[in-house]
ZAZA-664905 format. One record per residue (C-alpha): residue in one letter; residue number from 1; x negated, y negated, z negated. Coordinates in steps of 0.001 Angstrom, whole numbers. Each point is the difference from the previous one (the first is absolute). Layout:
BEGIN
<res A&n NUM&east X&north Y&up Z>
...
# end
This chain:
BEGIN
<res M&n 1&east -91678&north -75795&up -129877>
<res N&n 2&east 611&north 3171&up 1953>
<res E&n 3&east -2289&north 1399&up 2641>
<res P&n 4&east 576&north -1966&up 3249>
<res W&n 5&east 2187&north 1783&up 2534>
<res F&n 6&east -2211&north -1177&up 2864>
<res D&n 7&east -3168&north -2016&up 403>
<res P&n 8&east 1415&north -3504&up -689>
<res N&n 9&east -2223&north -1857&up 2462>
<res T&n 10&east 553&north 2388&up 2877>
<res F&n 11&east 3733&north 349&up -651>
<res G&n 12&east 527&north -3738&up -329>
<res A&n 13&east -1927&north -754&up 3175>
<res W&n 14&east 1706&north 2662&up 2109>
<res F&n 15&east 3475&north -645&up -1391>
<res G&n 16&east -378&north -3723&up 556>
<res A&n 17&east -1325&north 481&up 3517>
<res I&n 18&east 2525&north 2583&up 1148>
<res V&n 19&east 3149&north -985&up -1855>
<res G&n 20&east -699&north -3695&up -404>
<res G&n 21&east -1430&north -628&up 3446>
<res G&n 22&east 1915&north 2595&up 1962>
<res G&n 23&east 3247&north -453&up -1888>
<res G&n 24&east -273&north -3773&up 230>
<res T&n 25&east -538&north 212&up 3737>
<res L&n 26&east 2951&north 2355&up 455>
<res G&n 27&east 2137&north -2215&up -2222>
<res G&n 28&east -928&north -3031&up 2086>
<res L&n 29&east 843&north 1827&up 3215>
<res L&n 30&east 3307&north 1134&up -1493>
<res G&n 31&east 775&north -3567&up -1038>
<res A&n 32&east -847&north -1300&up 3465>
<res A&n 33&east 2213&north 2657&up 1575>
<res A&n 34&east 2811&north -923&up -2388>
<res G&n 35&east -389&north -3670&up 884>
<res C&n 36&east 231&north 743&up 3720>
<res L&n 37&east 2607&north 2761&up 8>
<res A&n 38&east 2430&north -906&up -2806>
<res P&n 39&east 1344&north -3207&up 1601>
<res R&n 40&east 692&north 2050&up 3145>
<res G&n 41&east 1663&north 2809&up -1949>
<res K&n 42&east -2479&north 2616&up 1228>
<res G&n 43&east -1851&north 2737&up -1901>
<res R&n 44&east 2060&north -257&up -3182>
<res A&n 45&east -568&north 3581&up -1190>
<res A&n 46&east -3741&north -50&up 702>
<res I&n 47&east -611&north -3389&up -1619>
<res L&n 48&east 2106&north 543&up -3107>
<res G&n 49&east -1218&north 3600&up -311>
<res G&n 50&east -3618&north -1129&up 190>
<res M&n 51&east 608&north -2692&up -2580>
<res S&n 52&east 1699&north 2501&up -2308>
<res L&n 53&east -2961&north 2341&up 422>
<res F&n 54&east -2350&north -2806&up -1011>
<res V&n 55&east 2050&north -663&up -3137>
<res V&n 56&east 19&north 3703&up -932>
<res L&n 57&east -3760&north 246&up 546>
<res G&n 58&east -474&north -3184&up -2002>
<res L&n 59&east 1988&north 1405&up -2902>
<res A&n 60&east -2008&north 3241&up 153>
<res F&n 61&east -3291&north -1947&up -74>
<res L&n 62&east 1359&north -2119&up -2826>
<res A&n 63&east 933&north 3098&up -2002>
<res F&n 64&east -3428&north 1551&up 633>
<res G&n 65&east -1728&north -3181&up -1112>
<res L&n 66&east 2093&north -277&up -3149>
<res V&n 67&east -639&north 3638&up -918>
<res A&n 68&east -3729&north -513&up 547>
<res L&n 69&east 53&north -3181&up -2101>
<res L&n 70&east 1886&north 1666&up -2842>
<res A&n 71&east -2306&north 3025&up 178>
<res G&n 72&east -2980&north -2265&up -632>
<res Q&n 73&east -1593&north 372&up 3419>
<res P&n 74&east -2654&north -2500&up 1113>
<res Y&n 75&east 918&north -3227&up 1755>
<res G&n 76&east -1072&north 1303&up 3423>
<res I&n 77&east 2566&north 2802&up -194>
<res W&n 78&east 3112&north -1780&up -1244>
<res Y&n 79&east -370&north -3499&up 1480>
<res P&n 80&east 52&north 669&up 3785>
<res P&n 81&east 3164&north 2190&up -55>
<res L&n 82&east 1699&north -2375&up -2409>
<res L&n 83&east -778&north -3033&up 2147>
<res C&n 84&east 1014&north 1684&up 3273>
<res G&n 85&east 3143&north 1370&up -1621>
<res L&n 86&east 1042&north -3403&up -1272>
<res I&n 87&east -678&north -1697&up 3316>
<res F&n 88&east 1729&north 2660&up 2110>
<res S&n 89&east 3088&north 253&up -2173>
<res I&n 90&east 463&north -3713&up -765>
<res V&n 91&east -858&north -1535&up 3376>
<res V&n 92&east 1673&north 2557&up 2246>
<res G&n 93&east 2822&north 669&up -2457>
<res G&n 94&east 744&north -3711&up -151>
<res L&n 95&east 168&north -250&up 3777>
<res I&n 96&east 2460&north 2855&up 540>
<res P&n 97&east 3076&north -2151&up -812>
<res V&n 98&east -1268&north -2720&up 2361>
<res V&n 99&east -477&north 2454&up 2863>
<res R&n 100&east 3432&north 1552&up -660>
<res L&n 101&east 1500&north -3497&up 189>
<res R&n 102&east -1693&north -612&up 3360>
<res Y&n 103&east 1403&north 3260&up 1365>
<res R&n 104&east 3459&north -920&up -1306>
<res Q&n 105&east -249&north -3419&up 1671>
<res A&n 106&east -1044&north 1608&up 3291>
<res E&n 107&east 2956&north 2391&up -202>
<res N&n 108&east 2391&north -2888&up -686>
<res R&n 109&east -1385&north -1908&up 3016>
<res R&n 110&east 454&north 3089&up 2175>
<res I&n 111&east 3609&north 456&up -1135>
<res E&n 112&east 754&north -3698&up 519>
<res A&n 113&east -1488&north 76&up 3501>
<res Q&n 114&east 2098&north 3066&up 863>
<res S&n 115&east 3180&north -1711&up -1152>
<res I&n 116&east -830&north -3107&up 2060>
<res R&n 117&east -619&north 2159&up 3101>
<res A&n 118&east 3263&north 1878&up -524>
<res S&n 119&east 2113&north -3158&up -209>
# end
């Protein structure tokens, strides 16, 4: 085993608290905003951009965790980034098509309403 990159206990605790707690809270707020705004067709760029950012961050954490695991780092160094990376990329990445569908449905309703008003 190589020399640990960081103190495993301190790194695991801080990474879990900041990224797990803070990122989970921000992800929940983003999901709530998507649930409220997507059916209305509002905030498309901000919502989908935020979700894409979460997926990119998740993939970066996943890569960091895999590199740490393959380098033989202790559990406290590779597990928290790997877990957060998997959760961010799978959960948020899986919801992007659903949110895009909701925006598409809102746009179709808007176009249909315009055509009814025009006739």
